[in-house]
N, C-alpha and C positions, 0 to 999 in steps of 0.2 A: 462612606461605603459605596462600593460599586454595585450595580445591578448584577453584572456578569463578569467573572474573571475567566479568561480563556488561557489555559496553560499549554503553551506550544504554538509557535508561529509557522508551522508547516502548512501545506495547502488546505487540509481539513479545518484546522483551527482558524486560519485567516478567512476562509470562505464563510464559516459560521459567524465569525465576528462581523464581517461586512453585511451579512444578512440581518443581523440584530441591531447594529449600531445606530440606525436612524431612530429607534424607539427606546433603546436602553443605554445606560452609561456602562461602557465596556472597557475593560483593561485586558490587554494581551501581554503575557510575559513569555520570554524566550531565553533559554539558558545560554545560547551562543551569542557572539557579539555582532553577527550579521545574519540576516535572513538568507536561507539557502546554503549556508556554509557551517561546518564543512560538508562538502557534497559526498554522500556515501551510499547513493542509491542509483540503480539503473534507471534509464529513462525511456523504456519502451511502453508507450501508452496508446490504446486504441483510439479510433476516431470518435468514440463516445465522448472524448474530451470536448468536442465541439458543442456539446450540450451545456457546458459550464463556462467555457471561455473561448473566445475567438482565437483560432490558430494564428500564431504570430511567428514570422520568420526569425524574430529576435531570440526565441527560445527553442525553435525547431532546428535540429542539426541535419536531419535526413528523414526520408519517408520510405517505408517498405510496403510491399504488396503481398508477401508470402513468407512461408517458412519451410525449411527442409529438416526433417527429423531423421536422425541416424540411430540405428541399433548397434549393439556391440559387435554383431556379426557382419556389419557393413551394408545392411539393407537401408534404403532411403525411402522416405515417404514425403511427398511434396504436397503442401497445402497452399492453394492459390486463391487470392481474392481479386475481384475486378476493381482496379484502381487502387488507391491507397488503403491499406489495411490498418496501419499504425504509424504514429509519429515517433521518431527517435528524438527525444527532447533533452536539452541541457537542464538538469533538475535545479541547479542553482539559479539559472536565469528564469526558469519557470516559476519557482517559489517567489522570486523578487517581482515578477510580473503579476502574480496573484495578489501581492501586497500593495500594488499601486492603487492609490485612491483610498487606502484604509484611513478612516476618520477616527477610529478608536485610539485610546492612549496605548502606546507601545513601550514596554520596558525590556531592553535587551540586556544580555549578561546578567540575567536574573533567574536563578535556579530554585525550583520548588524543593523544599527540604521536608516539609510535613504538612498535613492538613488535619483540621479538626472541625467537627460539626456541632453547632449549637442550635438551640430551638429556632432562632430567627436569622441565622447567618452561617456562612462558611468562613473559617479562618485559614488563610493560605500563608504559611510561614516560608519565607525565602531567605536566601543569603543576603538580600538587600532590605529585609524588613518584613513586616506583617501586612497583609492586605485582606480586607474584609469584603464579602460580597453576599448577595442573596442566593446566588447560584454559581456553581463551578462547572466548566466544561473542560474535561481533561483530553487534550489533544497532544500530549507530550511524548508520543512515540512508543516504540516497542519496549523501552526501559522505563515506562511510565512510573514516576514516583507516586502519583495519585492512585494508579492501579494497585501498586504494591501496598499502599496504606489501606486500601479497601479490600485487599485479599483477592483482587480480580486478576487471575493468571490465565494466560492462554494454555491450550492443551499441550502445545509443543512449540519449541523455539529452534529454528534452524539457523545455520550460518550462511549469510550471503556474501560472496566474495567477487570483486570486480578487478580486472586488470585492463588498463587503457594503454594501448600501444599507438605511438604517433606514426601510424601508417594509414594513408587514405584508403577508404573502402566505401564504394558507392553502389555496392550490390543491392538488389531489391529484396533479398531474402535474409531473414534471421535463420540461424542454424542451431539445432539442439541435439545433444548426444545423450543417450540413455544407456548406462552401463552399471548394472547392479554390483559388479565386482569392485567398482571404484567409489560409488556413492549411492545413498538412498534417495538422492535427488537427481540433478542432471547438470550438464555443462552447456554453455551457450556461447554463441558468437553473434554480435550485433554490429552491423555496419553503421558507423556514425558519420559518414561522409568524409571528413578530414582526419578521422582516426578510426581505430577498431577497438571494440570492447569484447573482452573475453570474460566469462563469468562461470560461477559454480554456486549451487545451493545444496545443502545437505546437512545431516547431523554431524557436528564436529568437523565440518569442511575446513581444510587448511590451505594456505597459499602454495605450499610445496606440491599439493595435488594438482592445483590449477597450473602451476609451472610445468610439471611433468606431463600433464595431458596435452597441453598446447605447445610445449617447448618454449615457454616464455623466459626472457632474460631481463631486458631493460623495459620496465613498464611502471605505470603509476598504480598504486594500490588503493583500493577502497573496500570497506567491509561494513556490514550492517546485520544485526539480528532480525530474523523474519519470524514474527509470531503467527502461529496457525491455531485455529479453533477458538472462536470468541468466548470469553467468559461472560458473566452478567455485566451489563453495561449501564444500568440505571440504579441510582441510590437516592436517598433523601438529599435534595439540594445538589445533586451531582450526576453528570452524564459522562460517559467515555465515548470517544470517537476516533476513527482512523486506526493507525497501528496500535494505539493505546488500548483499543477495543478488539484488536486482532481481526479487523474487518479487511481481510487480505485474501486474495485468491490462493487456495491451497496448492493448486497445480503449477503456479508460476511465481508466487511470492509478491506479485504486483498488488499495490493497494491504492493507487491514485484515484481511479474511478470510483471504487467502493468508498473511499474516504470522503470524496466530494458528495457522493450520493447520500451518505449517512450524515454528513455535516448539514446538508439541506434539511433533512428530517429532524436533526437535532435543533436547528434554528427555529423550525416551525413549532416544535414541542416547547422550546424555551419561551418563545413569545406567547404561546397559549398559556403557559404556566403563570406568566406575569399578568395576563388578562384575567385569569381566574384567581390570582394570588394564592396559588397552591403549588408548593414545591416538595410535596411529599413523594415518597418512593412509589406509592401506588399510582399517583397521578402521572409521574414521569415514566411509568411502565409503558405507556403508549409509544414512547420513542423506540424501545426495543421491539415491540410488537410490529411497528411499521417498517423498521429497517429489515427485520427478518422476512416480512412479506416481500420486500423488494429484492433482497439478495440472499436471503437465508437458504433457499433451495439450492442455489449454486454453491454456496460454501459447504453445505451439508454433503452434496454430491462430491465436491472436491475432497472433503475429509475422508469420505468412504474410499475414493480412488487412492488417496494417500496411504491409507491402511492396507489396501489391496496391493499397491505397488511395492510397499516395503517388504512384502512376503514373496514377491515374484523373483524368478530366476531370469537370467539372460535368455535362456532357451524359451521360456514362456513369452517374454517380450518379443523374441524373434518370430514366434508363431502369430502373435497379434499383428506385427508388421506385414507378415506374409498374407494373412487373412484380409487385411485392409487393402493391400495392393491388388489382391485377386478380385475383390469385390468392386474395385475402382470407386471407393466411397468418395462422394462429393462433399467436401467440407467448405465450399465457397460461401455457404450461407451461415456458417458457424460464427457466432458472436464470441470473441475471445474473452469477454467479461461475463456474459450471461449465456453460457452454453447449455444449461439444464434442459430447456425446452426442446432443443434440437436433439440432444443426446438421449432423452427419454423416448423420443420417436425412433431413434436409430436402434 
């Protein structure tokens, strides 16, 4: 029997495993045959990443310092940071970098099919057999099999679409377009240095919409469901983390920083549970209490913005752009991961 089984070898699962493995017998299982593949996620990550891992040129494709927001009527709003605001990372290379030095047992090409909970253990049934553990950490993404088994569903799931064009782009700005006649999300363009990324997120987003908006023809396609609105994330002998817990920024769909933040809290909770020999739902509640203190206000504000935005018209968006430009609002101090404190003052 293992002390801890981690389902999912993405950044959140790997990070939590590495934080626990010196004191626990840990097994990491991953459904794909290679960590980081297939790559289906954009890689725009704030400099808050420095808190968790040293920035490495091996996974950083480019650096950006600002953003240009476009309204449907053609207005532009420029947001500028002093120095690097975000890294444009290669997600496959980043995931593999995170896994370096992993001492835990790792089983690839192993898919979770069901889970059951007994008085003294968790039974994790996979396509490669049964694994037993005292505790399970579900980090198996937005289509979490563990989450489904526990009835833990996000409030909403959007489609995230990416098109990579082999055209160098070394711009220092990310660009975003907001047009409610075309999507209840937004379109984006990210300079990747040696290539250009075009993307779209929204309810029922389709590649034909991405192609028509940007005039794309020959490009590499990637897609990924984006879960918004976290469900309950603690259960007897089980915690959910990362996309499996919908610990995602509702305004952008990004989840790397939130996932790593919550993985750290999950590892702390897990180690404490073993010290106390208490794996009850009530004891593990502290995990959710703590991560909500850390990022909950930002997610809640983002979900309110999401509901407000879905009801807006292009004319209303236009007026907001006009108001912000007129006031010459300074967003240089805005943290793209933790904006709540700034925005409540604004």
